[in-house]
C-alpha positions in Angstrom: -34.7 13.7 20.9 -32.9 10.9 22.7 -33.5 8.5 19.8 -32.1 11.1 17.3 -28.9 11.5 19.4 -28.6 7.7 19.7 -28.8 7.3 15.9 -26.3 10.1 15.3 -23.9 8.4 17.8 -24.2 5.1 16.0 -23.5 6.8 12.6 -20.5 8.5 14.0 -19.2 5.2 15.4 -19.7 3.4 12.1 -18.0 6.2 10.1 -15.0 6.2 12.5 -14.4 2.5 12.1 -14.5 2.4 8.3 -11.3 2.3 6.3 -9.7 5.6 5.5 -9.7 5.5 1.7 -9.1 3.6 -1.4 -5.4 2.9 -1.8 -3.6 3.3 -5.1 -0.6 1.1 -5.8 1.7 3.4 -7.9 4.8 3.2 -10.0 7.0 5.5 -12.0 5.5 6.8 -15.3 8.5 5.3 -17.2 7.6 1.8 -15.9 6.0 -0.1 -18.8 3.8 -2.2 -16.4 0.3 -1.0 -17.1 -1.5 -2.8 -14.2 -1.0 -5.5 -11.5 -3.2 -8.1 -9.9 -3.7 -8.2 -6.2 -1.6 -11.4 -6.1 1.2 -9.8 -8.0 1.2 -6.8 -5.5 1.2 -9.3 -2.6 4.2 -11.1 -4.2 6.2 -7.9 -4.4 5.3 -6.5 -0.9 5.6 -9.8 0.9 9.1 -10.3 -0.6 8.3 -13.3 -2.7 9.5 -11.5 -5.8 11.6 -8.5 -6.5 10.5 -7.9 -10.0 7.5 -6.7 -12.0 5.9 -9.3 -14.3 7.7 -7.4 -17.1 11.1 -8.4 -15.6 12.0 -4.8 -14.3 13.4 -4.8 -10.8 10.7 -3.8 -8.2 11.8 -1.6 -5.3 8.9 -1.6 -2.9 8.2 1.1 -0.3 5.8 1.1 2.6 4.0 4.3 3.6 3.7 4.6 7.4 0.4 6.5 7.5 -1.4 3.8 5.4 0.7 0.7 6.2 -1.8 -1.1 8.5 -4.8 -0.5 6.2 -2.7 -1.4 3.1 -1.7 -4.8 4.4 -5.2 -5.5 5.8 -6.7 -4.8 2.4 -4.0 -6.6 0.5 -3.6 -9.7 2.6 -6.7 -9.7 4.9 -4.3 -10.1 7.8 -3.7 -7.8 10.8 -0.4 -5.8 10.8 0.8 -7.9 13.8 0.9 -11.0 11.5 2.6 -9.0 8.8 5.3 -7.8 11.3 5.8 -11.4 12.5 6.1 -12.7 8.9 8.8 -10.1 8.2 10.6 -10.8 11.5 10.9 -14.5 10.6 12.2 -13.7 7.1 14.7 -11.2 8.4 15.9 -13.5 11.1 16.5 -16.3 8.6 18.4 -13.8 6.3 16.1 -14.5 3.4 15.0 -10.9 2.6 14.1 -7.6 4.2 10.8 -5.7 4.3 10.1 -2.7 2.1 11.7 0.6 3.2 9.3 2.9 5.0 8.4 6.5 3.9 6.4 8.8 6.1 3.5 10.1 3.9 1.9 10.3 0.5 4.2 13.3 -0.6 7.4 11.4 0.2 6.0 8.4 -1.7 5.1 10.4 -4.7 8.6 11.9 -4.8 10.4 8.6 -4.3 8.3 7.0 -7.1 9.0 9.9 -9.5 12.8 9.6 -8.8 13.1 5.8 -9.2 12.0 3.9 -12.3 11.7 0.6 -10.5 9.9 1.9 -7.4 6.5 0.7 -6.3 4.5 2.1 -3.4 1.0 3.1 -2.4 -0.9 6.3 -1.4 -4.4 7.5 -0.7 -6.1 7.4 -4.1 -7.3 11.0 -3.6 -3.6 12.2 -3.7 -2.7 10.2 -6.9 -1.7 12.6 -9.7 -1.9 10.5 -12.9 0.4 13.1 -14.6 3.3 12.3 -12.2 2.8 8.6 -11.5 1.2 5.4 -12.9 -1.6 3.7 -11.0 -1.3 -0.1 -11.2 -4.1 -1.2 -8.9 -6.7 0.3 -6.5 -7.4 -1.5 -3.2 -10.9 -0.8 -1.9 
């Protein structure tokens, strides 16, 4: 019985430390960009470009509930490094970080209302009839 409890405890610890979900990078349905590479998403969300490869202006939004996991999956860096990166860029006046939205519902609404918007949500909440999925981060 003790061994069974130990194994259950180990499984619970493993499950609790795994990432939450697959993250869908999304855009407005009217955006003609069909997909993006991880590098293209990095360039947009790290402020290196403000345009989709098609040339359309890209207005990036962060999602507070997934922000830490998103940047970890996207850049393989902890959120502290991402915050320090943005602090340096803002201090030098070069650019500003993406605006922050509280949750998936707010992100979906913002994406639907803005043709150039790009953001991310939990893949399970992505409605392909309302938004375009450009990339999935696993």
